[in-house]
N, C-alpha and C positions, 0 to 999 in steps of 0.2 A: 297899427303900421311897427314901429318900436320891438312890441311883445314879441310878434311874428318871429322879427330879424333877433331878439335875444332868443327862443328857443330855437331860432336854426343854426346861431353857433355853441348852446348847448349842447344841444343831440350831434354837430359836427366833431366837438373837443368832446363828447364823452365816447363818439364811438372809436374818434384816432384813439384816444389816450388812454379807454380803459382797459383792451387786452396785451399794447406794452407794459405798462403799468402793473397789472397783476401778473401776467408772464415773469416780468423781471421780477416782482417779489415774492411767488412763487418758485420761484429758480433757486433765486438765494434763502431763503425759510427748507427748503431740499435740500440741498447742499450743505447747509449746517444741523438739519436731522442727521443726515448721513453720518455728517464727521461727528458727532456725537456718538451713536451706535458703533465709533468703528475705533473712537478713541482709547489709546491706552492707559495712558494713568488720567491722575482725577483733576487733576491740574486742566489737562488737551477736557474732558468732560465739562468742566466747571465755564471754561472759554466758549465752549459752543453751546452750553444754556445760556450765556450770557449772551451771545447773537443772537437763538431766538425770542427769546426775551424782550429782546430790543427788536427784535419785527414784531413779536406780538402786542408792544404797548406802546411802541412810540417814544419809550422816556429816555433820558440822556444818558450815557455811558456810567458818569459821576453820580446819578440815582439810584441806576443800577445795582452798584457795585455795594453803596451800603447796607443793601436791604438785610434783611434779615430773613429768616424761616415764618415769624409769628406776625410777616406781613402778608402772607400765603393766608387767606378765609375761608370758606367752603358755606354757603347758601346752596340749599335747596339742590344740591349737587352738579354746584357752578363752583370755581376755585376764579378769584378775587385775587387780583396785587393791590397791598393801599400802600402807596411809599410819599414821601416829600418830593417835594418838586424843588428844583433849583436856590428856587431862593427861598424855599421854604415858608411860604405863606400859605399855601393851599396843601390839601393830599389831595392823589390823583388816583384816581378807581382805577385801575383794567381787569377786563376778564383775560382768564386764562385759559385755552384750550385744554383739553381733557388729554392731549399725548402730552403738553408742554407739564402738565400736573403731575403728573406720573415721573419727568424725566425730571424733576424738584425732587419730589421724595427719592429717588436716586440718588440725588446730590448730596442730598443735607440726611439724609437717614435718620432723620428725627431731631438732628443739632440747630439748636434753638440760642445757645450761650452765644457763640460766634456768627459774623452774617454767611451769607451765602455763596460767598465768592470769596471769603478767608481759606486761605492753606495754613492748613493742621504743619503740618510738615516744613513750612518756613517759617510760621509764626505771622505770618502778613496777610491784608487784603492784596488782591490783586490791585495795581493804580493804570489807571486812566490810561496816562501815554503808553504802556506796556499791553494792556488791551487794543488801542489803537495801532500799535506798529503790527501785533499777530493778527488784525484783523486786516486790515490792505493789505498785508501777505499771503495772507489765503483764501480771502473772498475778495479783493480789490474796491475794496467797501472802507473806509474808517469806520467809527458808530455814527457821528453826528451826516453822515450820507445812508447808514440803516436808516436813522430816524426819518430823515427826507422821505425813503422808500417807501416808511409805512404811512407817513402821515400823506405822502400819492396816493398809497392806495387805498384807504379809506376817503382821500378827498375827492377820488374817481366813482365810488361805489356809492358813497351817501352825500357826498358834497364838500366842500369848505366850511362851513358854519360848523359841520358832525368834524371836520378833519382836525378846526380850530380847540374846542374843548378835546379830543383827544391828543393831540400834542401840549395841551394846556398850555395853549396861548390867551392873555384879556382881551384879545381884541381879530375881528375876522383880518381885518387888511398887516395883521403882522402875518397872521401865515398864507395872505396871497404872497407877499415878500416872501416869505420864507421857500415857499415851495414852488415861486418861479412864477407867478401869474403875473407879465405884463401887461401895464394899462396900453401901451401902444401896439400889441400884440390882440390888444379884444378891442381896437379900433376899430383896426384893421379890418377883423372878421367881421365885425356891423358894417365895415362900406362893401364888402366884400360878400354878406353874405342877403341875397334878393330876392324876395319873397312876390 
């Protein structure tokens, strides 16, 4: 009986949330890709690449701002981004789409001395605060929210356990809290779902 109720809840949550979260994710990614293509300056191009990478990898903005060209590797024609997480305890490895890999090549032009988000004209790397302000102004989300959108997209597609690994959390319970899975709502759904 418990398993039937649980299955009913999972199916209801999956059907209700998958389309909304996927739609939100795809709309943000499409807007970032359009903005990348229409960018007039190199700084704008780099910023929109930062947004695209945040959505694809679920990485924290502080982690992404530190990446260098050398952090991107290719295996069997697939591009990966390998970066240290915020705490520096482990390296995250995320797959990058071909379209994004091409954008990275455009932005870096083979330069590996400085970080990908280093501005040669100003001689500095974009700050986390500046990136968040610009992201909120252009997209209505800050980078923390983009990370959550990416995590929710993965959770609806693959499940919370996979989302936990995707976001670099050491515990699934952390991911539950992070993505807003409510224990009270879960209990209510259990009671409402009668088979």
